[in-house]
C-alpha angles and dihedrals in degrees: 000000000000089000091057093050092049092049091048089050092051093047090050095050089048091051093048089050092050092050091051090048090050092051091049091050091054093053091049091048089060090050089051091050091054092049088050094048090048092052090047092051092050092048091047091050093052092047090050092052091044092052095044106040120095105204095210099047110017124082114214088222086073086074095057111127122187115225108297122179129212107258094028128096113280113221113258096225134065136055094261091050091059091049095045092050090052091045095051093043089063087075096209099088098108094222117145121230108271096035106136131205128201126188122196121177131174129182096300112010144038133214121202119196124190120191129189143158111264100173091118090067123077107283090352121167125234088233111036115170139188119199129186131179131199136183105230102172131045117249 
């Protein structure tokens, strides 16, 4: 009889541990989704700039976009504002409310930064960010 109780106890502890592991896995999956969505947003932004820019007439500074957050009003002016409004209107971007994007371009290159709250993930920060730079015009 004691052996059965010990076996039931061990199985119960194992099942509780597996449930906790599954819960943590789901939290981290959400964190991974946000990182993937941020990387896709950055890649899409660079592709838009590459396809739109005319090296002989367009200044890359026309693509600058001050910090804009998902769920807030997007400025009505600027090349990247139009792109971002269309990107977010698609509805399948996977970005959580409060995710912010910032685009800074100079004469030859652009830097796109995406910031989001990642506290739901294991050891996540309240202000996680992903930044990429690309040279879009020859020197």
